[in-house]
C-alpha positions as CSV (number, residue, x, y, z in Angstrom):
1,M,0.1,0.0,0.1
2,A,2.8,2.5,1.0
3,T,4.4,1.6,-2.3
4,L,1.4,2.6,-4.4
5,V,1.1,5.9,-2.4
6,G,4.5,6.6,-3.1
7,V,4.2,6.0,-6.9
8,Y,1.1,8.3,-6.8
9,V,2.9,11.1,-5.1
10,F,6.0,10.6,-7.4
11,W,3.6,11.4,-10.6
12,I,1.9,14.2,-8.9
13,L,5.3,15.9,-8.4
14,I,6.3,15.3,-12.0
15,Y,3.0,16.9,-13.2
16,I,3.6,20.0,-10.9
17,C,6.9,20.3,-12.3
18,L,6.0,20.3,-15.8
19,L,3.3,22.9,-15.0
20,T,5.9,25.1,-13.5
21,E,8.2,24.5,-16.3
22,A,5.6,25.3,-18.8
23,S,4.5,28.6,-16.8
24,A,8.0,29.8,-16.3
25,C,8.8,29.5,-20.0
26,A,9.7,32.9,-21.2
27,N,9.6,32.5,-25.1
28,W,6.7,30.2,-26.0
29,G,6.4,29.4,-29.7
30,K,3.1,30.1,-31.6
31,W,0.0,27.9,-31.3
32,S,-0.5,25.3,-33.7
33,P,-3.5,25.4,-36.0
34,C,-6.7,24.2,-34.2
35,S,-7.5,20.7,-34.9
36,R,-11.1,21.8,-35.8
37,S,-12.4,24.9,-37.5
38,C,-15.5,24.8,-35.2
39,G,-17.3,22.5,-32.9
40,G,-14.3,22.4,-30.5
41,G,-10.8,21.4,-31.1
42,E,-7.2,21.6,-29.7
43,H,-3.9,23.3,-30.4
44,T,-0.5,23.3,-28.8
45,R,2.4,25.3,-28.6
46,R,6.1,24.5,-27.4
47,C,8.7,26.1,-25.3
48,P,11.8,25.9,-27.2
49,P,14.4,26.6,-24.4
50,T,13.0,23.6,-22.4
51,G,11.2,21.6,-25.1
52,G,8.1,21.6,-23.0
53,T,4.5,21.8,-24.5
54,E,1.2,22.9,-23.5
55,S,-2.3,22.4,-25.2
56,S,-5.2,24.4,-25.0
57,S,-9.0,24.1,-26.4
58,C,-10.0,26.2,-29.4
59,N,-12.9,26.9,-31.6
60,Q,-15.7,26.0,-29.2
61,F,-18.7,27.4,-31.1
62,C,-21.2,26.2,-33.4
63,Y,-23.0,27.5,-36.4
64,N,-26.6,29.0,-36.7
65,G,-27.1,30.1,-33.1
66,N,-26.5,26.5,-31.7
67,T,-25.0,25.9,-28.3
68,Y,-21.7,24.3,-27.6
69,K,-21.3,22.0,-24.5
70,D,-18.7,19.2,-24.9
71,G,-19.6,19.5,-28.6
72,C,-22.3,21.1,-30.5
73,R,-25.9,20.7,-29.6
74,C,-27.9,21.1,-32.8
75,S,-31.5,21.9,-33.3
76,A,-33.8,19.5,-34.8
77,W,-33.5,20.8,-38.4
78,R,-29.6,21.2,-38.2
79,S,-26.8,18.5,-38.8
80,G,-23.1,18.3,-39.0
81,L,-20.2,18.7,-36.5
82,C,-20.9,22.4,-36.3
83,C,-24.7,22.4,-37.0
84,E,-24.0,23.7,-40.5
85,G,-26.3,21.3,-42.3
86,C,-30.0,21.5,-42.9
87,L,-32.4,18.5,-42.7
88,N,-36.1,18.1,-42.6
89,P,-37.3,16.8,-39.2
90,G,-40.7,15.9,-40.8
91,I,-42.8,18.9,-41.7
92,A,-46.3,17.6,-42.2
93,N,-47.8,18.2,-45.7
94,C,-44.4,19.3,-47.2
95,K,-43.3,18.0,-50.4
96,P,-39.9,15.8,-50.2
97,G,-36.8,18.0,-50.5
98,M,-38.7,21.2,-50.5
99,Y,-37.3,23.0,-47.6
100,T,-34.6,25.6,-46.6
101,C,-33.1,26.7,-43.4
102,G,-32.3,30.3,-42.2
103,G,-34.2,33.1,-40.8
104,S,-33.5,35.2,-37.6
105,P,-33.7,33.3,-35.3
106,D,-32.6,30.3,-37.1
107,G,-35.4,27.9,-38.4
108,I,-36.9,25.7,-41.0
109,R,-39.2,26.7,-43.8
110,C,-41.1,24.3,-46.3
111,T,-40.9,25.9,-49.8
112,D,-43.6,23.9,-51.6
113,C,-46.6,22.0,-49.9
114,F,-49.1,19.7,-50.9
115,L,-52.6,20.9,-51.8
116,P,-54.7,22.2,-50.2
117,Y,-51.7,23.6,-48.1
118,K,-49.3,26.4,-48.6
119,P,-46.0,27.3,-47.1
120,A,-45.9,29.4,-43.9
121,D,-42.9,31.3,-42.3
122,F,-39.8,29.6,-40.6
123,N,-40.8,27.2,-38.0
124,K,-44.6,27.5,-39.1
125,G,-45.0,24.4,-41.2
126,C,-47.6,24.2,-44.0
127,V,-51.0,25.8,-43.4
128,R,-54.5,25.3,-45.1
129,K,-55.0,27.8,-47.8
130,P,-58.1,30.1,-47.1
131,C,-61.1,30.2,-49.4
132,T,-60.2,33.6,-50.6
133,E,-56.9,32.3,-51.9
134,N,-57.4,30.0,-55.1
135,N,-60.6,28.8,-53.7
136,G,-58.8,27.2,-50.7
137,G,-57.4,24.7,-53.0
138,C,-60.9,22.9,-53.3
139,S,-61.9,21.4,-56.6
140,H,-65.5,22.4,-56.0
141,G,-66.9,24.6,-53.2
142,C,-65.0,26.0,-50.1
143,T,-66.4,27.3,-46.8
144,T,-64.9,28.4,-43.5
145,V,-66.1,26.6,-40.2
146,S,-65.0,28.0,-37.0
147,G,-61.9,29.7,-38.7
148,L,-61.0,26.5,-40.5
149,T,-61.0,25.9,-44.3
150,K,-63.4,23.1,-45.5
151,C,-63.9,21.8,-49.0
152,T,-67.3,20.8,-50.1
153,C,-68.6,18.9,-53.2
154,Y,-71.4,19.3,-55.5
155,A,-74.4,16.8,-55.4
156,G,-73.5,13.4,-56.6
157,Y,-69.9,13.6,-55.5
158,Q,-68.1,13.2,-52.2
159,L,-64.9,14.5,-50.7
160,S,-61.8,12.4,-51.5
161,S,-59.3,11.4,-48.7
162,D,-57.0,14.2,-49.8
163,E,-59.6,16.7,-48.3
164,Y,-59.6,18.9,-51.5
165,S,-60.7,16.9,-54.6
166,C,-64.4,15.5,-55.3
167,V,-65.0,12.1,-56.6
168,V,-67.9,10.0,-57.9
169,P,-68.9,7.6,-55.2
170,T,-68.3,4.0,-56.1
171,P,-71.6,2.1,-56.5
172,D,-72.6,-0.5,-54.2
173,A,-71.7,-4.0,-55.6
174,S,-74.9,-5.6,-54.2
175,T,-77.1,-2.9,-55.7
176,T,-75.6,-3.1,-59.0
177,Y,-75.9,-6.9,-59.2
178,G,-79.6,-6.8,-58.2
179,Y,-80.3,-4.1,-60.9
180,T,-78.5,-6.3,-63.6
181,R,-80.2,-9.4,-62.7
182,S,-83.8,-7.7,-62.7
183,L,-82.9,-6.4,-66.3
184,T,-81.9,-9.9,-67.3
185,T,-85.2,-11.4,-65.9
186,I,-87.2,-8.9,-67.4
187,H,-85.8,-9.6,-70.7
188,M,-86.5,-13.2,-70.3
189,Y,-90.3,-12.5,-69.4
190,T,-90.6,-10.2,-72.6
191,T,-89.3,-12.9,-74.8
192,L,-91.8,-15.4,-73.3
193,A,-94.6,-12.9,-73.8
194,T,-93.6,-12.3,-77.4
195,D,-93.3,-16.0,-78.0
196,S,-96.7,-16.6,-76.5
197,A,-98.2,-14.0,-78.6
198,L,-97.0,-15.6,-81.7
199,S,-98.2,-19.1,-80.6
200,A,-101.5,-17.8,-79.6
201,S,-102.3,-16.6,-83.2
202,N,-102.6,-20.4,-84.1
203,D,-104.9,-21.7,-81.4
204,G,-107.1,-18.6,-80.6
205,T,-106.1,-18.1,-77.0
206,G,-103.6,-15.3,-78.0
207,D,-105.5,-12.6,-75.8
208,Y,-105.2,-14.6,-72.5
209,R,-101.6,-15.6,-72.8
210,K,-100.5,-12.1,-73.8
211,Q,-102.4,-10.6,-70.9
212,S,-101.1,-13.3,-68.5
213,N,-97.5,-12.5,-69.4
214,T,-97.8,-8.9,-69.4
215,E,-99.1,-9.1,-65.8
216,D,-96.0,-11.2,-64.9
217,I,-93.8,-8.5,-66.3
218,S,-95.6,-5.8,-64.5
219,L,-95.4,-7.6,-61.2
220,L,-91.6,-8.1,-61.8
221,L,-91.1,-4.5,-62.3
222,N,-92.8,-3.5,-59.2
223,R,-90.8,-6.2,-57.1
224,K,-87.2,-5.7,-58.6
225,L,-87.0,-2.1,-59.4
């Protein structure tokens, strides 16, 4: 244990001597270039008479108003060692790649938004167009409800999931099938009525058969359509 303490004291004394030697140097050389141009680096200088050196931190700053603390602490839209880069942190309704960084204070701004939105100021994202501006981006009607822009559609149309275009509703499959089946059945009954009328001309019962089949068609129309 005593040996370890002695070794520890020895190195402390060496360190103190070096510091004393460094501070006592009367002819320090120039500082070497900083290891980094920004984001915190290190440079050294040498004392020619003794050969001793000392080092110091340098360029402890970041770009675009970001904070340095053991390295640069970049905002969400800045990247790089010194926060010099610009990236999109996920602006809603902003087209891919359509953004820029800047402003005062520093921020990010979308330059082109998907309809029916438009670019706002830095750090304001994309906002809905008002009805007074290009009909709010709506393909049909535009109205304002509680300060919010809403698109409306003409009769026979419905609003698409994009919130601005209007589309024709897709017919219900069961309704379409039922309508087609009814028309097919009506055609069959019409053919039977025609055939019955032609055959009735030969046996004298044409009036009864024609009337009977006409009634069948009438009942079918009332039931299916």
